[in-house]
C-alpha positions in Angstrom: -161.2 -107.4 -127.0 -159.7 -110.4 -125.3 -156.5 -110.0 -123.3 -153.8 -112.5 -124.2 -151.3 -113.7 -121.6 -147.8 -112.4 -122.3 -146.0 -115.3 -120.7 -145.2 -116.9 -117.5 -143.4 -115.1 -114.7 -140.3 -117.2 -115.5 -140.4 -116.2 -119.2 -140.7 -112.5 -118.2 -137.7 -112.8 -115.9 -135.8 -114.5 -118.7 -136.6 -111.8 -121.2 -135.6 -109.1 -118.7 -132.2 -110.9 -118.2 -131.7 -111.1 -122.0 -132.5 -107.4 -122.4 -130.1 -106.5 -119.6 -127.4 -108.7 -121.1 -127.9 -107.1 -124.5 -127.5 -103.6 -122.9 -124.3 -104.7 -121.1 -122.8 -106.1 -124.3 -123.2 -102.7 -125.9 -121.1 -101.0 -123.2 -117.5 -100.3 -124.3 -115.8 -100.4 -120.9 -115.9 -102.5 -117.7 -114.5 -101.1 -114.5 -112.6 -103.7 -112.5 -111.6 -103.3 -108.9 -109.0 -105.5 -107.4 -107.3 -105.5 -104.0 -103.7 -104.3 -104.2 -101.4 -107.2 -103.4 -99.0 -105.1 -101.5 -101.1 -102.2 -100.2 -104.4 -104.0 -99.7 -106.1 -100.9 -101.2 -108.8 -101.0 -103.8 -107.5 -100.5 -107.3 -109.9 -99.7 -110.2 -109.1 -99.9 -113.9 -111.2 -99.2 -117.0 -110.8 -102.0 -119.6 -112.4 -103.4 -122.7 -114.5 -106.5 -122.2 -116.6 -109.2 -123.9 -119.5 -111.2 -122.5 -120.2 -114.9 -123.1 -122.4 -117.4 -121.4 -123.1 -115.1 -118.4 -119.4 -114.4 -117.8 -117.2 -111.4 -118.6 -113.8 -111.6 -120.2 -111.0 -109.1 -120.2 -107.6 -109.3 -121.9 -104.4 -108.1 -120.4 -101.9 -106.9 -122.9 -99.1 -107.9 -120.4 -99.3 -110.8 -118.0 -97.2 -108.7 -115.7 -99.8 -105.9 -115.4 -100.4 -104.9 -111.8 -104.1 -105.8 -112.0 -103.3 -109.3 -113.2 -100.8 -109.7 -110.3 -103.4 -108.5 -107.9 -105.8 -111.2 -109.2 -103.2 -113.9 -108.8 -103.0 -112.9 -105.2 -106.7 -112.4 -104.6 -109.3 -113.4 -107.2 -112.2 -111.8 -105.4 -113.0 -108.6 -107.5 -115.8 -106.0 -108.0 -117.1 -105.2 -111.4 -119.0 -102.2 -112.6 -120.6 -102.2 -116.1 -123.7 -100.8 -117.6 -124.8 -99.1 -114.4 -124.5 -102.4 -112.4 -121.9 -103.2 -109.7 -121.4 -106.7 -108.5 -118.8 -109.1 -106.9 -117.1 -111.6 -109.1 -114.4 -114.2 -109.1 -111.5 -113.8 -111.5 -109.8 -116.7 -113.2 -106.8 -116.5 -115.5 -107.4 -118.6 -118.6 -104.2 -120.4 -119.6 -104.2 -120.8 -123.4 -102.5 -124.2 -123.3 -105.1 -125.6 -120.9 -108.3 -124.1 -122.4 -107.4 -123.4 -126.0 -111.0 -123.3 -127.3 -112.2 -120.7 -124.7 -109.1 -118.6 -125.1 -109.5 -118.6 -128.9 -113.3 -117.8 -128.6 -112.6 -114.8 -126.3 -109.9 -113.4 -128.5 -112.3 -113.7 -131.5 -115.0 -111.9 -129.6 -112.7 -109.1 -128.7 -111.4 -108.7 -132.2 -115.0 -108.5 -133.5 -116.0 -105.9 -130.9 -112.8 -103.8 -130.8 -110.5 -104.8 -133.6 -108.0 -106.1 -131.1 -107.8 -109.3 -129.0 -104.2 -110.3 -128.1 -103.0 -111.1 -124.6 -103.8 -113.0 -121.4 -107.5 -113.8 -121.0 -109.1 -113.3 -117.6 -112.6 -114.7 -116.9 -114.9 -112.8 -114.4 -117.7 -115.0 -113.0 -120.4 -113.0 -111.2 -121.2 -114.3 -107.7 -124.5 -116.2 -107.5 -126.3 -113.4 -105.8 -125.4 -111.0 -108.6 -126.8 -113.3 -111.2 -130.2 -113.3 -109.7 -130.6 -109.6 -109.4 
């Protein structure tokens, strides 16, 4: 029997990342930790999420939610999902400035959860988190 190569190291790493992303997408909840804008203490919430192009998206039912206000003050956050924890940068997506992304995230959320209305927040993992 002749052994056949299974792919280059780069292809193997790529497949591992794809499998990990697939596992994460199946998760129902993401745990977001923000820094309290008044207290400075860590604040964790459990929230529905979607994943697209290496980024995570969460939707706030109310733009006045404490966690949204915390992000407005300090966009550096921690994310825990699918057994992984990493640092990320949060960005509020304004519908009027990024209509296509806003619509796509709402659609993804409706498909996954049957709900998708509200203020979209994008979570971009720090570079170091993307390579592990």
